C-alpha positions in Angstrom: 0.0 0.0 0.0 1.5 3.4 -0.9 2.7 5.3 2.1 0.5 8.3 1.3 -2.6 6.1 1.5 -1.4 4.6 4.8 -1.0 8.1 6.1 -4.7 8.8 5.5 -5.6 5.7 7.5 -3.7 6.7 10.6 -4.8 9.3 13.1 -3.2 12.6 12.0 -1.4 13.1 15.4 0.3 9.7 15.2 3.9 9.8 14.0 5.2 7.5 11.3 8.7 6.0 11.5 10.5 5.5 8.2 13.3 3.0 8.8 16.4 3.4 6.6 19.3 1.0 6.8 22.8 2.0 5.5 25.7 -0.3 5.3 29.0 1.4 6.1 31.2 2.2 3.1 34.8 1.9 4.5 37.2 4.5 3.2 41.0 4.1 3.0 43.0 6.1 5.5 43.8 9.6 4.3 47.4 9.1 5.6 49.4 6.7 7.6 48.2 6.4 11.2 44.8 8.0 10.5 41.9 5.5 11.0 39.5 4.9 8.1 36.2 6.8 8.1 32.9 5.0 7.5 30.5 6.9 5.3 26.7 6.5 6.0 25.7 8.6 3.0 25.0 5.7 0.7 22.8 6.0 -2.4 19.8 4.5 -0.5 20.3 6.9 2.4 20.4 9.9 0.1 17.3 8.8 -1.8 15.5 7.9 1.5 16.2 11.4 2.8 14.9 12.9 -0.5 11.7 10.8 -0.2 11.3 11.8 3.4 11.4 15.5 2.5 8.8 15.0 -0.2 6.5 13.2 2.1 6.7 16.0 4.7 5.5 18.4 2.0 2.8 16.1 0.5 1.3 14.7 3.7 1.4 17.0 6.7 2.1 14.8 9.8 5.2 13.9 11.8 7.4 11.7 9.7 10.4 10.4 11.6 13.4 9.3 9.5 15.2 6.6 11.6 18.7 5.9 10.5 20.0 2.4 11.1 23.8 2.2 10.5 25.4 -1.2 10.1 29.2 -1.1 10.5 31.6 -2.8 8.1 32.9 -5.1 10.9 29.4 -6.5 11.5 29.1 -7.4 7.8 32.4 -9.3 7.6 32.4 -13.1 8.4 34.9 -12.5 11.3 32.6 -9.7 12.6 29.7 -12.0 12.6 31.6 -14.7 14.6 32.8 -12.4 17.4 
Protein backbone atom coordinates (compact mmCIF):
# COMPACT_ATOMS: atom_id res chain seq x y z
CA UNK A 1 0.00 0.00 0.00
CA UNK A 2 1.48 3.39 -0.92
CA UNK A 3 2.75 5.34 2.07
CA UNK A 4 0.52 8.34 1.33
CA UNK A 5 -2.57 6.11 1.47
CA UNK A 6 -1.42 4.61 4.77
CA UNK A 7 -0.97 8.13 6.07
CA UNK A 8 -4.66 8.80 5.49
CA UNK A 9 -5.63 5.67 7.46
CA UNK A 10 -3.74 6.67 10.61
CA UNK A 11 -4.78 9.31 13.12
CA UNK A 12 -3.21 12.61 12.03
CA UNK A 13 -1.42 13.10 15.35
CA UNK A 14 0.25 9.66 15.20
CA UNK A 15 3.86 9.85 13.95
CA UNK A 16 5.16 7.48 11.28
CA UNK A 17 8.66 5.99 11.52
CA UNK A 18 10.49 5.51 8.24
CA UNK A 19 13.35 3.04 8.77
CA UNK A 20 16.44 3.44 6.59
CA UNK A 21 19.33 0.97 6.76
CA UNK A 22 22.78 2.01 5.55
CA UNK A 23 25.75 -0.31 5.35
CA UNK A 24 29.05 1.43 6.05
CA UNK A 25 31.22 2.19 3.09
CA UNK A 26 34.78 1.94 4.46
CA UNK A 27 37.24 4.50 3.17
CA UNK A 28 40.99 4.07 3.04
CA UNK A 29 43.03 6.11 5.53
CA UNK A 30 43.84 9.58 4.27
CA UNK A 31 47.40 9.15 5.55
CA UNK A 32 49.44 6.74 7.62
CA UNK A 33 48.20 6.39 11.21
CA UNK A 34 44.79 7.95 10.54
CA UNK A 35 41.94 5.46 10.96
CA UNK A 36 39.49 4.94 8.10
CA UNK A 37 36.20 6.77 8.13
CA UNK A 38 32.88 5.04 7.54
CA UNK A 39 30.46 6.90 5.35
CA UNK A 40 26.74 6.48 5.96
CA UNK A 41 25.67 8.65 3.02
CA UNK A 42 24.99 5.72 0.72
CA UNK A 43 22.77 6.04 -2.38
CA UNK A 44 19.85 4.46 -0.50
CA UNK A 45 20.29 6.89 2.41
CA UNK A 46 20.38 9.87 0.06
CA UNK A 47 17.25 8.78 -1.84
CA UNK A 48 15.53 7.94 1.46
CA UNK A 49 16.18 11.44 2.77
CA UNK A 50 14.88 12.93 -0.49
CA UNK A 51 11.68 10.84 -0.23
CA UNK A 52 11.27 11.84 3.44
CA UNK A 53 11.45 15.54 2.52
CA UNK A 54 8.84 15.03 -0.22
CA UNK A 55 6.52 13.15 2.14
CA UNK A 56 6.71 15.96 4.69
CA UNK A 57 5.53 18.38 1.99
CA UNK A 58 2.84 16.13 0.51
CA UNK A 59 1.35 14.72 3.73
CA UNK A 60 1.39 17.02 6.75
CA UNK A 61 2.12 14.83 9.78
CA UNK A 62 5.16 13.86 11.83
CA UNK A 63 7.40 11.67 9.67
CA UNK A 64 10.43 10.38 11.60
CA UNK A 65 13.43 9.31 9.54
CA UNK A 66 15.16 6.59 11.58
CA UNK A 67 18.75 5.93 10.51
CA UNK A 68 20.02 2.39 11.10
CA UNK A 69 23.77 2.19 10.54
CA UNK A 70 25.44 -1.20 10.07
CA UNK A 71 29.21 -1.09 10.52
CA UNK A 72 31.64 -2.75 8.14
CA UNK A 73 32.90 -5.10 10.88
CA UNK A 74 29.41 -6.52 11.47
CA UNK A 75 29.11 -7.40 7.77
CA UNK A 76 32.38 -9.34 7.55
CA UNK A 77 32.45 -13.07 8.43
CA UNK A 78 34.86 -12.49 11.32
CA UNK A 79 32.65 -9.70 12.65
CA UNK A 80 29.69 -12.05 12.65
CA UNK A 81 31.59 -14.66 14.64
CA UNK A 82 32.79 -12.35 17.40
